[in-house]
C-alpha positions, 0 to 999 in steps of 0.5 A: 223562584222563576222570573217572569216577563210579559210583553203586552198590556192587554186583557190576557197579559195583565191578567196574568201578571195579576194572577200569577201567585207571588210566592211561586213566580216573580213578575219582573218586567211588564212591557207595553206599547199601549197602556189603555188597560194598564192604567186601570190596573197598575196600582194592583201590580207588585212594587217590584214589577218594572212597567216599561214602554217598549222604546224605554226597555232597559233589558234583562233576563227572564226564566219565562217570557210570555208574549201576550199580543195580538196575533198579527204582532207575535212574530215582531214581538219575538224578534224585538225580544230577541234583540232586547233581552239577554237570556230567556229559558222559556217563551210562550205566546197566548194565541189560540190559533198559532203554533209556538214556532212563531216565536223562533227568533227566541231560539237564539237566546237559548229559549224553549218555545211553547204557547199557552192558550186559556179557554175562557173569556177574559173581559177585563184583567182584574177578573183573570184570577177568578176566570183562570181558576178551573179553566182549561189551558191548551199547552203546546210546544217543545217537550220541556216548555210544555212541562213548564207551561203545565206548571204555570197553568196549575199555579194559576188554578187552571187545568192544562192539556197538551196537543201536538203542535201540528193540531194547534190551528184545528184546536182553535177551530174546535173552540171557535165552533163551541163558542162563537159558532154557538152564539151564531147558532143561537142568534139564528134560533132567536131570529126564528122565534122573532119571526113568530112574533116574539120580541128579540129580548123575549126570544132570548129569555124564552130559549136560554133555559132550554139551552141551559138544560141542554148543556147541563145534560151534555156535561153528564152524557155523551152527545148522542144521549144528551140530544133530544127532539125531532132528529133524535127521534127520527121524526120524519113528519115533524121534520117535513113540517119544519122544512115547510115552515122554514121555506115559507117564513125564513131565509135560506141561510136559516134553512141551510143551518137547520139542514146541515146540523140536521145531518149531523144530528142524524149521525148522533140519532143513529148512535142513540139507536133510532130507527134506521129506516126513518133515519134513511128517510130523513137523510134523503129528505135533508139531502133533497132540501139541501139540493134545492138550496143550490 
């Protein structure tokens, strides 16, 4: 049975320690610097797990080493591990944005390097097992590390996919755009409805069913087919009214968001088969309105 050592007692590190099936992986070491979250779940860990502070680490071997610390500290943690462990077969970090090469210090121990990033939000460690199940994990790194990483993800109930190392940061930017930027976009739409005199909480309550139905459509259809509304129809008249209203009542930031996403929406409308002449008219009007912002 592969042994697993985890550096970092934050949400991800602890969630992994709690979620790895004990009949397939043996978590032997959990190394921490701060134990703010550890205290709440330490009693849930198997008795054989050595929970050790960095300064008190007694050394050992690891078939799999997982560095689950914040991005700025990954390289330093790898350097520390290279001087503290006797041997490591596979080493992974859990950053979404950074490449596996950041663990290069562990090559001296014979480690194959990789990264494993769950595309799911873990708010507290005990929810990890539930959240990991069915979640996609991005795996990148050395070929044998990718293979072993896929097996580890599948043991967690996750769905692994692999990308070339050079695309790691772009992958993370895509995830941020789909998640964080989506929240920012919805915040802008809530603000627009607030301007109409609707209370903030009510604006969210009113718009979320629309958002949910759109996501449901998108889960079943291509993006062009899932898009509805003014841009999908290339409705020049309604678009012009939108621009006038936003210009009168909202900030330039809101206008820029509306127009920039409108350009992308027109690309989808063309794929969907909207009237080409109306699309070109809207494109020129979007370009004109954006130019006025500059």
